[in-house]
N, CA, C and O atoms as a GROMACS GRO file, in nm:
protein
  328
    1MET      N    1   1.164  -1.377   0.734
    1MET     CA    2   1.073  -1.328   0.848
    1MET      C    3   1.004  -1.276   0.674
    1MET      O    4   1.076  -1.220   0.591
    2ASP      N    5   0.892  -1.303   0.654
    2ASP     CA    6   0.801  -1.253   0.554
    2ASP      C    7   0.771  -1.138   0.563
    2ASP      O    8   0.734  -1.072   0.660
    3SER      N    9   0.792  -1.103   0.421
    3SER     CA   10   0.732  -0.904   0.398
    3SER      C   11   0.604  -0.885   0.412
    3SER      O   12   0.524  -0.975   0.388
    4VAL      N   13   0.562  -0.756   0.456
    4VAL     CA   14   0.428  -0.747   0.480
    4VAL      C   15   0.350  -0.670   0.361
    4VAL      O   16   0.353  -0.549   0.385
    5THR      N   17   0.292  -0.694   0.262
    5THR     CA   18   0.244  -0.648   0.136
    5THR      C   19   0.202  -0.494   0.202
    5THR      O   20   0.165  -0.470   0.317
    6PRO      N   21   0.224  -0.392   0.080
    6PRO     CA   22   0.194  -0.274   0.091
    6PRO      C   23   0.037  -0.254   0.143
    6PRO      O   24   0.005  -0.165   0.221
    7GLY      N   25  -0.061  -0.360   0.082
    7GLY     CA   26  -0.188  -0.342   0.116
    7GLY      C   27  -0.273  -0.415   0.254
    7GLY      O   28  -0.389  -0.402   0.294
    8GLU      N   29  -0.164  -0.491   0.300
    8GLU     CA   30  -0.136  -0.524   0.432
    8GLU      C   31  -0.168  -0.446   0.521
    8GLU      O   32  -0.259  -0.454   0.604
    9PHE      N   33  -0.044  -0.316   0.492
    9PHE     CA   34  -0.014  -0.304   0.596
    9PHE      C   35  -0.128  -0.142   0.619
    9PHE      O   36  -0.152  -0.074   0.720
   10LEU      N   37  -0.182  -0.129   0.454
   10LEU     CA   38  -0.267  -0.027   0.492
   10LEU      C   39  -0.418  -0.083   0.565
   10LEU      O   40  -0.497  -0.055   0.655
   11ARG      N   41  -0.397  -0.162   0.479
   11ARG     CA   42  -0.574  -0.274   0.587
   11ARG      C   43  -0.552  -0.225   0.745
   11ARG      O   44  -0.624  -0.140   0.796
   12ALA      N   45  -0.449  -0.286   0.809
   12ALA     CA   46  -0.416  -0.309   0.956
   12ALA      C   47  -0.386  -0.075   0.979
   12ALA      O   48  -0.421  -0.027   1.087
   13LEU      N   49  -0.347  -0.011   0.908
   13LEU     CA   50  -0.378   0.107   0.907
   13LEU      C   51  -0.476   0.201   0.959
   13LEU      O   52  -0.479   0.295   1.038
   14LEU      N   53  -0.571   0.123   0.864
   14LEU     CA   54  -0.690   0.191   0.818
   14LEU      C   55  -0.778   0.155   0.952
   14LEU      O   56  -0.851   0.237   1.007
   15LYS      N   57  -0.756   0.008   0.999
   15LYS     CA   58  -0.822  -0.046   1.086
   15LYS      C   59  -0.790   0.014   1.203
   15LYS      O   60  -0.896   0.027   1.264
   16ARG      N   61  -0.664   0.074   1.292
   16ARG     CA   62  -0.577   0.112   1.412
   16ARG      C   63  -0.664   0.291   1.361
   16ARG      O   64  -0.651   0.374   1.451
   17ARG      N   65  -0.727   0.335   1.257
   17ARG     CA   66  -0.700   0.460   1.245
   17ARG      C   67  -0.903   0.503   1.247
   17ARG      O   68  -0.973   0.604   1.238
   18LYS      N   69  -0.919   0.392   1.260
   18LYS     CA   70  -1.097   0.370   1.232
   18LYS      C   71  -1.101   0.474   1.112
   18LYS      O   72  -1.161   0.582   1.107
   19MET      N   73  -1.028   0.419   1.025
   19MET     CA   74  -1.128   0.539   0.876
   19MET      C   75  -1.084   0.418   0.811
   19MET      O   76  -0.990   0.338   0.817
   20SER      N   77  -1.250   0.449   0.708
   20SER     CA   78  -1.277   0.385   0.600
   20SER      C   79  -1.211   0.364   0.446
   20SER      O   80  -1.126   0.449   0.419
   21VAL      N   81  -1.233   0.277   0.355
   21VAL     CA   82  -1.130   0.301   0.249
   21VAL      C   83  -1.207   0.400   0.187
   21VAL      O   84  -1.139   0.496   0.151
   22MET      N   85  -1.324   0.409   0.164
   22MET     CA   86  -1.350   0.528   0.113
   22MET      C   87  -1.302   0.653   0.175
   22MET      O   88  -1.309   0.759   0.114
   23GLU      N   89  -1.265   0.645   0.260
   23GLU     CA   90  -1.232   0.797   0.350
   23GLU      C   91  -1.105   0.805   0.269
   23GLU      O   92  -1.064   0.898   0.200
   24LEU      N   93  -1.063   0.714   0.288
   24LEU     CA   94  -0.878   0.741   0.268
   24LEU      C   95  -0.890   0.778   0.133
   24LEU      O   96  -0.802   0.852   0.091
   25ALA      N   97  -0.997   0.736   0.038
   25ALA     CA   98  -0.968   0.777  -0.120
   25ALA      C   99  -1.021   0.907  -0.121
   25ALA      O  100  -0.946   0.981  -0.185
   26THR      N  101  -1.086   0.944  -0.091
   26THR     CA  102  -1.142   1.048  -0.046
   26THR      C  103  -1.029   1.201  -0.030
   26THR      O  104  -1.023   1.312  -0.083
   27ARG      N  105  -0.969   1.140   0.054
   27ARG     CA  106  -0.904   1.242   0.147
   27ARG      C  107  -0.744   1.231   0.028
   27ARG      O  108  -0.648   1.308   0.024
   28CYS      N  109  -0.770   1.117  -0.045
   28CYS     CA  110  -0.610   1.130  -0.151
   28CYS      C  111  -0.655   1.139  -0.303
   28CYS      O  112  -0.603   1.118  -0.413
   29GLY      N  113  -0.801   1.189  -0.244
   29GLY     CA  114  -0.862   1.228  -0.431
   29GLY      C  115  -0.835   1.110  -0.559
   29GLY      O  116  -0.843   1.135  -0.680
   30VAL      N  117  -0.804   0.993  -0.505
   30VAL     CA  118  -0.865   0.905  -0.606
   30VAL      C  119  -1.027   0.841  -0.593
   30VAL      O  120  -1.126   0.875  -0.528
   31PRO      N  121  -0.998   0.732  -0.690
   31PRO     CA  122  -1.146   0.652  -0.718
   31PRO      C  123  -1.086   0.569  -0.604
   31PRO      O  124  -0.968   0.544  -0.579
   32TYR      N  125  -1.252   0.519  -0.514
   32TYR     CA  126  -1.214   0.410  -0.397
   32TYR      C  127  -1.194   0.257  -0.487
   32TYR      O  128  -1.152   0.176  -0.404
   33HIS      N  129  -1.203   0.212  -0.574
   33HIS     CA  130  -1.105   0.107  -0.621
   33HIS      C  131  -0.976   0.075  -0.647
   33HIS      O  132  -0.910  -0.028  -0.649
   34ARG      N  133  -0.954   0.205  -0.668
   34ARG     CA  134  -0.782   0.222  -0.670
   34ARG      C  135  -0.721   0.162  -0.491
   34ARG      O  136  -0.634   0.076  -0.475
   35ILE      N  137  -0.784   0.226  -0.393
   35ILE     CA  138  -0.764   0.209  -0.262
   35ILE      C  139  -0.768   0.046  -0.262
   35ILE      O  140  -0.677  -0.028  -0.223
   36SER      N  141  -0.890   0.010  -0.312
   36SER     CA  142  -0.960  -0.129  -0.247
   36SER      C  143  -0.864  -0.201  -0.312
   36SER      O  144  -0.786  -0.272  -0.248
   37SER      N  145  -0.859  -0.190  -0.462
   37SER     CA  146  -0.719  -0.284  -0.520
   37SER      C  147  -0.593  -0.315  -0.452
   37SER      O  148  -0.522  -0.412  -0.427
   38ILE      N  149  -0.598  -0.189  -0.434
   38ILE     CA  150  -0.418  -0.224  -0.302
   38ILE      C  151  -0.413  -0.339  -0.213
   38ILE      O  152  -0.346  -0.442  -0.207
   39ILE      N  153  -0.565  -0.253  -0.106
   39ILE     CA  154  -0.627  -0.356  -0.003
   39ILE      C  155  -0.598  -0.513  -0.028
   39ILE      O  156  -0.528  -0.595   0.030
   40TYR      N  157  -0.696  -0.519  -0.158
   40TYR     CA  158  -0.776  -0.673  -0.131
   40TYR      C  159  -0.662  -0.754  -0.281
   40TYR      O  160  -0.609  -0.865  -0.292
   41ARG      N  161  -0.666  -0.660  -0.352
   41ARG     CA  162  -0.612  -0.737  -0.468
   41ARG      C  163  -0.431  -0.762  -0.484
   41ARG      O  164  -0.370  -0.832  -0.565
   42ASN      N  165  -0.374  -0.673  -0.367
   42ASN     CA  166  -0.202  -0.606  -0.328
   42ASN      C  167  -0.184  -0.594  -0.504
   42ASN      O  168  -0.120  -0.672  -0.574
   43SER      N  169  -0.253  -0.482  -0.544
   43SER     CA  170  -0.189  -0.443  -0.668
   43SER      C  171  -0.094  -0.323  -0.638
   43SER      O  172  -0.108  -0.268  -0.528
   44ARG      N  173  -0.003  -0.279  -0.720
   44ARG     CA  174   0.072  -0.213  -0.732
   44ARG      C  175   0.096  -0.086  -0.670
   44ARG      O  176  -0.010  -0.042  -0.715
   45ILE      N  177   0.160   0.051  -0.578
   45ILE     CA  178   0.110   0.134  -0.548
   45ILE      C  179   0.226   0.248  -0.621
   45ILE      O  180   0.349   0.242  -0.622
   46SER      N  181   0.138   0.346  -0.678
   46SER     CA  182   0.214   0.417  -0.806
   46SER      C  183   0.282   0.518  -0.713
   46SER      O  184   0.223   0.564  -0.616
   47PRO      N  185   0.410   0.553  -0.745
   47PRO     CA  186   0.478   0.684  -0.680
   47PRO      C  187   0.369   0.776  -0.638
   47PRO      O  188   0.356   0.820  -0.524
   48ASP      N  189   0.267   0.808  -0.774
   48ASP     CA  190   0.205   0.937  -0.721
   48ASP      C  191   0.125   0.909  -0.579
   48ASP      O  192   0.155   0.959  -0.470
   49LEU      N  193   0.020   0.820  -0.605
   49LEU     CA  194  -0.019   0.784  -0.469
   49LEU      C  195   0.084   0.760  -0.316
   49LEU      O  196   0.060   0.809  -0.206
   50MET      N  197   0.186   0.684  -0.348
   50MET     CA  198   0.291   0.701  -0.243
   50MET      C  199   0.279   0.860  -0.168
   50MET      O  200   0.288   0.878  -0.047
   51LEU      N  201   0.260   0.957  -0.259
   51LEU     CA  202   0.306   1.116  -0.219
   51LEU      C  203   0.188   1.148  -0.142
   51LEU      O  204   0.199   1.218  -0.042
   52ARG      N  205   0.056   1.094  -0.187
   52ARG     CA  206  -0.087   1.073  -0.172
   52ARG      C  207  -0.109   1.032  -0.034
   52ARG      O  208  -0.170   1.090   0.056
   53PHE      N  209  -0.062   0.947  -0.035
   53PHE     CA  210  -0.045   0.826   0.125
   53PHE      C  211   0.015   0.929   0.234
   53PHE      O  212  -0.034   0.950   0.345
   54GLU      N  213   0.142   0.994   0.177
   54GLU     CA  214   0.256   1.042   0.290
   54GLU      C  215   0.158   1.135   0.326
   54GLU      O  216   0.126   1.133   0.444
   55LEU      N  217   0.072   1.262   0.213
   55LEU     CA  218   0.009   1.372   0.262
   55LEU      C  219  -0.089   1.325   0.411
   55LEU      O  220  -0.092   1.357   0.530
   56VAL      N  221  -0.144   1.252   0.338
   56VAL     CA  222  -0.287   1.171   0.438
   56VAL      C  223  -0.213   1.087   0.556
   56VAL      O  224  -0.223   1.144   0.665
   57THR      N  225  -0.159   0.995   0.557
   57THR     CA  226  -0.140   0.923   0.733
   57THR      C  227   0.035   0.961   0.722
   57THR      O  228   0.091   0.853   0.706
   58GLY      N  229   0.124   1.058   0.725
   58GLY     CA  230   0.235   1.076   0.778
   58GLY      C  231   0.322   0.983   0.761
   58GLY      O  232   0.424   0.974   0.829
   59ILE      N  233   0.285   0.888   0.650
   59ILE     CA  234   0.399   0.812   0.672
   59ILE      C  235   0.436   0.825   0.540
   59ILE      O  236   0.359   0.804   0.447
   60PRO      N  237   0.608   0.877   0.522
   60PRO     CA  238   0.656   0.881   0.430
   60PRO      C  239   0.644   0.797   0.280
   60PRO      O  240   0.580   0.692   0.268
   61ALA      N  241   0.696   0.845   0.204
   61ALA     CA  242   0.646   0.767   0.072
   61ALA      C  243   0.761   0.722   0.065
   61ALA      O  244   0.746   0.621  -0.004
   62GLU      N  245   0.894   0.732   0.097
   62GLU     CA  246   0.999   0.606   0.111
   62GLU      C  247   0.945   0.470   0.171
   62GLU      O  248   0.970   0.367   0.110
   63ARG      N  249   0.872   0.466   0.288
   63ARG     CA  250   0.860   0.346   0.347
   63ARG      C  251   0.756   0.293   0.274
   63ARG      O  252   0.754   0.170   0.266
   64TRP      N  253   0.638   0.378   0.198
   64TRP     CA  254   0.574   0.301   0.109
   64TRP      C  255   0.634   0.267  -0.039
   64TRP      O  256   0.568   0.216  -0.130
   65ARG      N  257   0.754   0.300  -0.044
   65ARG     CA  258   0.844   0.239  -0.141
   65ARG      C  259   0.892   0.135  -0.166
   65ARG      O  260   0.880   0.047  -0.250
   66ASN      N  261   0.961   0.161  -0.062
   66ASN     CA  262   1.074   0.030   0.014
   66ASN      C  263   0.970  -0.066   0.056
   66ASN      O  264   1.018  -0.179   0.061
   67MET      N  265   0.812  -0.060   0.096
   67MET     CA  266   0.751  -0.214   0.152
   67MET      C  267   0.738  -0.243  -0.028
   67MET      O  268   0.749  -0.359  -0.068
   68GLN      N  269   0.719  -0.152  -0.108
   68GLN     CA  270   0.689  -0.218  -0.256
   68GLN      C  271   0.769  -0.286  -0.291
   68GLN      O  272   0.765  -0.408  -0.294
   69GLY      N  273   0.863  -0.209  -0.325
   69GLY     CA  274   1.057  -0.269  -0.318
   69GLY      C  275   1.048  -0.391  -0.286
   69GLY      O  276   1.032  -0.469  -0.380
   70ASP      N  277   1.056  -0.451  -0.141
   70ASP     CA  278   1.071  -0.598  -0.116
   70ASP      C  279   0.997  -0.684  -0.140
   70ASP      O  280   1.027  -0.798  -0.176
   71ILE      N  281   0.838  -0.617  -0.114
   71ILE     CA  282   0.723  -0.693  -0.190
   71ILE      C  283   0.743  -0.804  -0.356
   71ILE      O  284   0.709  -0.920  -0.380
   72LEU      N  285   0.810  -0.705  -0.435
   72LEU     CA  286   0.832  -0.728  -0.559
   72LEU      C  287   0.991  -0.791  -0.577
   72LEU      O  288   1.020  -0.849  -0.682
   73GLU      N  289   1.081  -0.779  -0.480
   73GLU     CA  290   1.204  -0.868  -0.488
   73GLU      C  291   1.179  -1.010  -0.415
   73GLU      O  292   1.228  -1.119  -0.442
   74ALA      N  293   1.080  -0.970  -0.307
   74ALA     CA  294   1.063  -1.133  -0.293
   74ALA      C  295   0.994  -1.241  -0.384
   74ALA      O  296   1.021  -1.361  -0.393
   75ARG      N  297   0.901  -1.172  -0.448
   75ARG     CA  298   0.833  -1.204  -0.564
   75ARG      C  299   0.919  -1.290  -0.662
   75ARG      O  300   0.911  -1.411  -0.688
   76ALA      N  301   1.007  -1.190  -0.712
   76ALA     CA  302   1.129  -1.234  -0.774
   76ALA      C  303   1.238  -1.339  -0.793
   76ALA      O  304   1.298  -1.386  -0.890
   77GLN      N  305   1.237  -1.360  -0.615
   77GLN     CA  306   1.351  -1.461  -0.557
   77GLN      C  307   1.215  -1.583  -0.556
   77GLN      O  308   1.242  -1.694  -0.602
   78ASN      N  309   1.115  -1.564  -0.518
   78ASN     CA  310   1.037  -1.682  -0.521
   78ASN      C  311   1.032  -1.720  -0.658
   78ASN      O  312   1.072  -1.833  -0.685
   79ARG      N  313   1.000  -1.663  -0.728
   79ARG     CA  314   0.992  -1.696  -0.934
   79ARG      C  315   1.111  -1.793  -0.963
   79ARG      O  316   1.098  -1.901  -1.020
   80LYS      N  317   1.248  -1.732  -0.911
   80LYS     CA  318   1.381  -1.753  -0.930
   80LYS      C  319   1.414  -1.912  -0.870
   80LYS      O  320   1.505  -1.979  -0.918
   81ARG      N  321   1.345  -1.949  -0.786
   81ARG     CA  322   1.386  -2.073  -0.702
   81ARG      C  323   1.296  -2.176  -0.759
   81ARG      O  324   1.315  -2.294  -0.730
   82LYS      N  325   1.194  -2.138  -0.843
   82LYS     CA  326   1.099  -2.233  -0.898
   82LYS      C  327   1.164  -2.296  -1.032
   82LYS      O  328   1.101  -2.380  -1.097
   0.00000   0.00000   0.00000
């Protein structure tokens, strides 16, 4: 089973909650481009932002950390196979 990136998860979450990227950025107190780069370029989520996401979304920082770790591990495994 393929892992879902934090960006894919976040995009689906925002859609379900009818929340814009700008609204999430504002509520998290970070620039729009920081959230946008996670969603559209699959940039990594910093531990600080994981905590901010927890406060705004109610999803524990540990879950964000686990998603990030799963993706990093999957990428390393793919590089190892090549």
